[in-house]
MDAnalysis code that builds the backbone (N, CA, C; Angstrom):
import MDAnalysis as mda
import numpy as np

u = mda.Universe.empty(381, n_residues=127, atom_resindex=np.repeat(np.arange(127), 3), trajectory=True)
u.add_TopologyAttr("name", ["N", "CA", "C"] * 127)
u.add_TopologyAttr("resid", np.arange(1, 128))
u.add_TopologyAttr("resname", ["MET", "THR", "PHE", "VAL", "PRO", "ASP", "ASN", "PHE", "ASN", "VAL", "TRP", "MET", "GLU", "ILE", "PRO", "VAL", "SER", "ASP", "LEU", "ASP", "LYS", "ALA", "ILE", "ARG", "PHE", "TYR", "ASN", "GLU", "VAL", "PHE", "GLN", "THR", "GLU", "LEU", "ASN", "LEU", "ILE", "THR", "ASP", "MET", "GLY", "PRO", "ASN", "HIS", "ILE", "ALA", "MET", "PHE", "PRO", "THR", "LYS", "THR", "ASP", "MET", "GLY", "VAL", "ALA", "GLY", "HIS", "LEU", "TYR", "PRO", "GLY", "GLN", "PRO", "ALA", "ALA", "LYS", "GLY", "THR", "GLY", "PRO", "THR", "ILE", "HIS", "ILE", "LEU", "CYS", "PRO", "ASP", "ALA", "LEU", "GLU", "ALA", "THR", "MET", "GLU", "ARG", "PHE", "ALA", "LYS", "ALA", "GLY", "GLY", "GLU", "VAL", "VAL", "SER", "ASP", "PRO", "ILE", "PRO", "ILE", "PRO", "ALA", "GLY", "ARG", "PHE", "ALA", "TYR", "GLY", "ILE", "ASP", "PRO", "ASP", "GLY", "ASN", "SER", "ILE", "GLY", "MET", "PHE", "ALA", "PHE", "ASN", "ALA", "SER"])
u.atoms.positions = np.array([
    [55.223, 31.314, 90.204],
    [55.364, 32.677, 90.663],
    [54.158, 33.485, 90.170],
    [53.621, 34.308, 91.050],
    [52.470, 35.136, 90.727],
    [52.892, 36.596, 90.665],
    [52.534, 37.259, 89.593],
    [52.842, 38.677, 89.405],
    [51.823, 39.505, 90.164],
    [52.281, 40.316, 91.136],
    [51.401, 41.170, 91.927],
    [52.056, 42.554, 92.044],
    [51.811, 43.440, 91.071],
    [52.426, 44.765, 91.107],
    [51.687, 45.718, 92.046],
    [52.286, 46.858, 92.320],
    [51.605, 47.895, 93.106],
    [50.347, 48.380, 92.384],
    [50.443, 48.548, 91.080],
    [49.317, 48.992, 90.263],
    [49.289, 48.149, 88.997],
    [48.200, 47.465, 88.759],
    [48.120, 46.631, 87.560],
    [47.833, 47.463, 86.320],
    [47.004, 48.482, 86.473],
    [46.737, 49.369, 85.330],
    [47.856, 50.388, 85.236],
    [48.377, 50.587, 84.034],
    [49.452, 51.544, 83.857],
    [49.073, 52.716, 82.958],
    [48.029, 52.581, 82.161],
    [47.649, 53.650, 81.244],
    [46.285, 53.342, 80.654],
    [45.587, 54.362, 80.176],
    [44.331, 54.155, 79.456],
    [44.362, 54.997, 78.200],
    [43.697, 54.516, 77.184],
    [43.530, 55.261, 75.949],
    [42.048, 55.235, 75.592],
    [41.487, 56.398, 75.325],
    [40.078, 56.500, 74.974],
    [39.986, 57.024, 73.542],
    [39.458, 56.211, 72.609],
    [39.325, 56.671, 71.225],
    [38.150, 57.630, 71.084],
    [38.359, 58.691, 70.323],
    [37.306, 59.686, 70.106],
    [37.263, 60.072, 68.631],
    [36.095, 60.466, 68.171],
    [35.934, 60.816, 66.758],
    [36.334, 62.258, 66.462],
    [36.274, 63.134, 67.467],
    [36.634, 64.542, 67.300],
    [37.414, 64.949, 68.540],
    [38.732, 65.054, 68.420],
    [39.592, 65.294, 69.580],
    [39.251, 66.605, 70.284],
    [39.053, 67.677, 69.556],
    [38.757, 68.971, 70.185],
    [37.442, 68.924, 70.965],
    [36.430, 68.324, 70.378],
    [35.129, 68.199, 71.046],
    [35.262, 67.329, 72.307],
    [36.009, 66.246, 72.214],
    [36.191, 65.353, 73.368],
    [36.980, 66.040, 74.479],
    [37.969, 66.841, 74.120],
    [38.724, 67.592, 75.130],
    [37.779, 68.512, 75.896],
    [36.931, 69.214, 75.181],
    [35.963, 70.107, 75.855],
    [35.048, 69.314, 76.775],
    [34.556, 68.157, 76.328],
    [33.663, 67.322, 77.141],
    [34.359, 66.888, 78.434],
    [35.536, 66.279, 78.319],
    [36.224, 65.754, 79.504],
    [36.709, 66.873, 80.424],
    [37.144, 68.004, 79.866],
    [37.515, 69.141, 80.713],
    [36.325, 69.622, 81.531],
    [35.168, 69.744, 80.876],
    [33.976, 70.227, 81.573],
    [33.511, 69.243, 82.634],
    [33.421, 67.988, 82.279],
    [32.894, 66.981, 83.204],
    [33.812, 66.789, 84.411],
    [35.114, 66.655, 84.165],
    [36.043, 66.323, 85.241],
    [36.813, 67.534, 85.759],
    [36.371, 68.759, 85.364],
    [36.927, 70.001, 85.901],
    [38.451, 70.017, 85.833],
    [39.010, 69.720, 84.656],
    [40.449, 69.608, 84.484],
    [40.867, 70.303, 83.204],
    [42.122, 70.222, 82.879],
    [42.654, 70.746, 81.619],
    [43.527, 69.671, 80.994],
    [42.969, 68.939, 80.034],
    [43.772, 67.955, 79.324],
    [44.861, 68.685, 78.541],
    [46.018, 68.056, 78.442],
    [47.157, 68.649, 77.755],
    [47.249, 68.099, 76.338],
    [47.129, 68.970, 75.345],
    [47.249, 68.559, 73.953],
    [48.723, 68.320, 73.640],
    [49.037, 67.129, 73.164],
    [50.402, 66.742, 72.828],
    [50.450, 66.530, 71.317],
    [51.334, 67.249, 70.649],
    [51.384, 67.186, 69.191],
    [52.608, 66.448, 68.656],
    [53.503, 66.004, 69.542],
    [54.741, 65.380, 69.069],
    [54.950, 63.965, 69.629],
    [53.864, 63.239, 69.838],
    [53.974, 61.914, 70.445],
    [53.427, 60.858, 69.499],
    [53.999, 60.760, 68.321],
    [53.537, 59.746, 67.388],
    [52.791, 60.346, 66.225],
    [52.064, 59.495, 65.512],
    [51.429, 59.953, 64.275],
    [50.218, 60.857, 64.497],
    [49.597, 60.787, 65.682],
    [48.402, 61.588, 65.950],
    [48.617, 62.490, 67.147],
    [47.880, 63.590, 67.176],
    [47.829, 64.404, 68.384],
    [47.050, 63.619, 69.431],
    [47.380, 63.803, 70.692],
    [46.637, 63.186, 71.787],
    [46.365, 64.249, 72.839],
    [45.449, 63.978, 73.731],
    [45.162, 64.875, 74.851],
    [45.304, 64.062, 76.130],
    [46.302, 64.437, 76.931],
    [46.615, 63.674, 78.137],
    [45.892, 64.230, 79.353],
    [45.374, 63.303, 80.184],
    [44.810, 63.672, 81.474],
    [45.977, 64.050, 82.388],
    [45.870, 65.159, 83.107],
    [46.982, 65.586, 83.959],
    [47.009, 64.821, 85.285],
    [48.213, 64.721, 85.840],
    [48.399, 64.174, 87.191],
    [49.324, 65.126, 87.952],
    [49.306, 65.019, 89.272],
    [50.130, 65.907, 90.097],
    [51.616, 65.729, 89.833],
    [52.048, 64.505, 89.562],
    [53.463, 64.235, 89.314],
    [53.608, 63.430, 88.035],
    [54.827, 63.347, 87.543],
    [55.100, 62.550, 86.348],
    [54.896, 61.057, 86.588],
    [54.809, 60.648, 87.843],
    [54.635, 59.234, 88.173],
    [53.158, 58.843, 88.282],
    [52.241, 59.796, 88.119],
    [50.820, 59.500, 88.217],
    [50.350, 58.632, 87.065],
    [49.383, 57.779, 87.338],
    [48.791, 56.922, 86.307],
    [47.581, 57.646, 85.741],
    [47.557, 57.821, 84.439],
    [46.457, 58.540, 83.809],
    [46.155, 57.904, 82.461],
    [46.157, 58.696, 81.416],
    [45.870, 58.205, 80.084],
    [45.625, 59.359, 79.142],
    [45.084, 59.028, 77.985],
    [44.851, 60.081, 77.008],
    [43.678, 59.761, 76.082],
    [43.209, 60.808, 75.430],
    [42.247, 60.696, 74.341],
    [43.049, 60.679, 73.053],
    [42.568, 59.947, 72.064],
    [43.249, 59.952, 70.765],
    [42.225, 59.818, 69.654],
    [42.540, 60.366, 68.471],
    [41.630, 60.205, 67.342],
    [41.587, 58.729, 66.951],
    [40.427, 58.139, 67.022],
    [40.306, 56.720, 66.715],
    [38.861, 56.321, 66.527],
    [38.656, 55.039, 66.380],
    [37.319, 54.492, 66.165],
    [36.821, 53.863, 67.459],
    [35.925, 54.553, 68.171],
    [35.375, 53.954, 69.387],
    [34.577, 52.693, 69.059],
    [34.485, 51.790, 70.028],
    [33.637, 50.607, 69.886],
    [32.186, 51.060, 69.752],
    [31.334, 50.179, 69.283],
    [29.905, 50.498, 69.206],
    [29.416, 50.931, 70.583],
    [28.454, 51.824, 70.604],
    [27.969, 52.452, 71.839],
    [27.838, 51.458, 72.999],
    [28.636, 51.712, 74.034],
    [28.544, 50.945, 75.265],
    [29.107, 49.539, 75.211],
    [29.787, 49.154, 74.127],
    [30.255, 47.769, 74.022],
    [31.732, 47.597, 74.326],
    [32.482, 48.682, 74.393],
    [33.909, 48.590, 74.685],
    [34.149, 48.453, 76.182],
    [35.414, 48.443, 76.581],
    [35.724, 48.368, 78.000],
    [35.266, 49.635, 78.715],
    [35.096, 49.552, 80.012],
    [34.727, 50.711, 80.814],
    [35.975, 51.285, 81.454],
    [36.178, 52.573, 81.275],
    [37.274, 53.301, 81.891],
    [36.683, 54.077, 83.069],
    [37.230, 53.865, 84.263],
    [36.753, 54.601, 85.439],
    [37.670, 55.789, 85.695],
    [37.060, 56.963, 85.850],
    [37.802, 58.206, 86.048],
    [37.371, 58.824, 87.372],
    [38.348, 59.329, 88.125],
    [38.097, 59.909, 89.434],
    [37.333, 61.219, 89.317],
    [36.288, 61.356, 90.113],
    [35.503, 62.587, 90.142],
    [36.275, 63.676, 90.896],
    [36.185, 64.926, 90.443],
    [36.869, 66.012, 91.141],
    [36.114, 66.496, 92.376],
    [34.870, 66.077, 92.506],
    [34.018, 66.512, 93.607],
    [32.975, 65.418, 93.835],
    [31.798, 65.762, 94.271],
    [30.762, 64.771, 94.546],
    [30.368, 64.009, 93.278],
    [30.100, 62.739, 93.439],
    [29.689, 61.900, 92.310],
    [28.486, 62.499, 91.594],
    [27.499, 62.935, 92.345],
    [26.285, 63.475, 91.722],
    [26.568, 64.731, 90.907],
    [27.490, 65.570, 91.363],
    [27.845, 66.771, 90.610],
    [28.519, 66.389, 89.286],
    [29.392, 65.385, 89.335],
    [30.049, 64.920, 88.113],
    [29.031, 64.305, 87.161],
    [28.101, 63.520, 87.694],
    [27.058, 62.921, 86.862],
    [26.237, 64.018, 86.165],
    [25.924, 65.074, 86.903],
    [25.146, 66.173, 86.335],
    [25.909, 66.854, 85.190],
    [27.196, 67.118, 85.404],
    [28.003, 67.728, 84.335],
    [28.132, 66.789, 83.149],
    [28.264, 65.491, 83.404],
    [28.385, 64.490, 82.341],
    [27.180, 64.569, 81.407],
    [25.981, 64.585, 81.992],
    [24.759, 64.655, 81.186],
    [24.631, 66.010, 80.487],
    [24.922, 67.080, 81.204],
    [24.795, 68.423, 80.637],
    [25.752, 68.630, 79.466],
    [26.935, 67.993, 79.517],
    [27.946, 68.162, 78.471],
    [27.678, 67.294, 77.244],
    [26.647, 66.446, 77.291],
    [26.303, 65.643, 76.121],
    [26.491, 64.151, 76.282],
    [26.887, 63.712, 77.478],
    [26.986, 62.281, 77.752],
    [25.657, 61.742, 78.251],
    [25.599, 60.446, 78.426],
    [24.381, 59.788, 78.911],
    [24.730, 59.006, 80.177],
    [24.136, 59.391, 81.295],
    [24.323, 58.651, 82.544],
    [23.386, 57.446, 82.479],
    [23.934, 56.240, 82.662],
    [23.126, 55.032, 82.465],
    [22.935, 54.201, 83.739],
    [23.366, 54.732, 84.885],
    [23.101, 54.023, 86.139],
    [22.960, 55.027, 87.264],
    [22.342, 54.581, 88.311],
    [22.348, 55.326, 89.561],
    [23.697, 55.078, 90.228],
    [24.051, 55.850, 91.256],
    [25.285, 55.574, 91.990],
    [25.290, 54.150, 92.556],
    [26.448, 53.514, 92.466],
    [26.624, 52.137, 92.926],
    [27.668, 52.149, 94.043],
    [27.276, 51.767, 95.270],
    [28.256, 51.762, 96.360],
    [29.112, 50.497, 96.332],
    [30.399, 50.677, 96.592],
    [31.337, 49.573, 96.794],
    [32.164, 49.944, 98.028],
    [32.934, 49.033, 98.587],
    [33.659, 49.369, 99.818],
    [34.538, 50.622, 99.718],
    [35.185, 50.857, 98.589],
    [36.104, 51.999, 98.473],
    [35.401, 53.327, 98.212],
    [34.155, 53.295, 97.718],
    [33.464, 54.533, 97.372],
    [32.191, 54.253, 96.612],
    [31.907, 55.104, 95.635],
    [30.720, 54.931, 94.793],
    [31.084, 55.305, 93.366],
    [30.350, 54.718, 92.410],
    [30.564, 55.065, 91.009],
    [29.250, 54.977, 90.272],
    [29.244, 55.570, 89.083],
    [28.091, 55.484, 88.191],
    [28.626, 55.303, 86.775],
    [27.851, 54.598, 85.970],
    [28.226, 54.384, 84.573],
    [27.635, 55.469, 83.685],
    [28.408, 55.841, 82.664],
    [27.928, 56.768, 81.669],
    [28.469, 56.382, 80.300],
    [27.870, 56.943, 79.267],
    [28.327, 56.761, 77.887],
    [28.705, 58.147, 77.380],
    [29.965, 58.323, 76.984],
    [30.392, 59.636, 76.495],
    [29.805, 59.889, 75.104],
    [29.962, 61.098, 74.558],
    [29.364, 61.393, 73.247],
    [29.838, 60.487, 72.116],
    [30.983, 59.806, 72.282],
    [31.468, 58.874, 71.265],
    [31.018, 57.442, 71.511],
    [30.253, 57.196, 72.582],
    [29.784, 55.847, 72.879],
    [30.687, 55.068, 73.812],
    [31.791, 55.690, 74.295],
    [32.684, 55.001, 75.225],
    [32.029, 54.846, 76.593],
    [32.213, 53.690, 77.209],
    [31.689, 53.416, 78.546],
    [32.634, 54.025, 79.572],
    [32.105, 54.961, 80.356],
    [32.911, 55.687, 81.346],
    [32.298, 55.495, 82.728],
    [33.142, 55.105, 83.677],
    [32.735, 55.058, 85.073],
    [33.190, 56.333, 85.750],
    [32.302, 56.966, 86.474],
    [32.645, 58.160, 87.270],
    [32.778, 57.654, 88.704],
    [33.970, 57.804, 89.306],
    [34.246, 57.188, 90.598],
    [34.580, 58.235, 91.654],
    [34.010, 58.077, 92.848],
    [34.319, 58.935, 93.991],
    [34.660, 58.047, 95.182],
    [35.834, 58.259, 95.768],
    [36.226, 57.529, 96.973],
    [35.332, 57.942, 98.135],
    [35.192, 57.057, 99.126],
    [34.527, 57.423, 100.365],
    [35.309, 58.535, 101.036],
    [34.607, 59.456, 101.666],
    [35.299, 60.508, 102.416],
    [35.986, 59.885, 103.614],
    [37.192, 60.365, 103.894],
    [37.899, 59.800, 105.055],
    [38.231, 60.841, 106.073],
])
């Protein structure tokens, strides 16, 4: 028997060295408002919002990021054009490390956030 769910990814966690600074970075880059949660375990976390409670997202948490660019890559949906998100990413203190890469579903670019986490900025093709 082969397991084939509707969505294989169910959550993401991004470790950051300074939660408040990381919240400002991700809010600015992805034009959103992460929700600070103070009662979900031993640490405060900042959750990425979704339209419904059933949305797949993730959170930032105080932790030890992998060495710069060596951890897994988390791809995050752009709120607008890929190039605009890339520009905000660099302006906010991240490092864009690739040009846009086309794939059948859309385009993405790789970046390194201020903590060294590998982040993919993804934009679906317009339909």
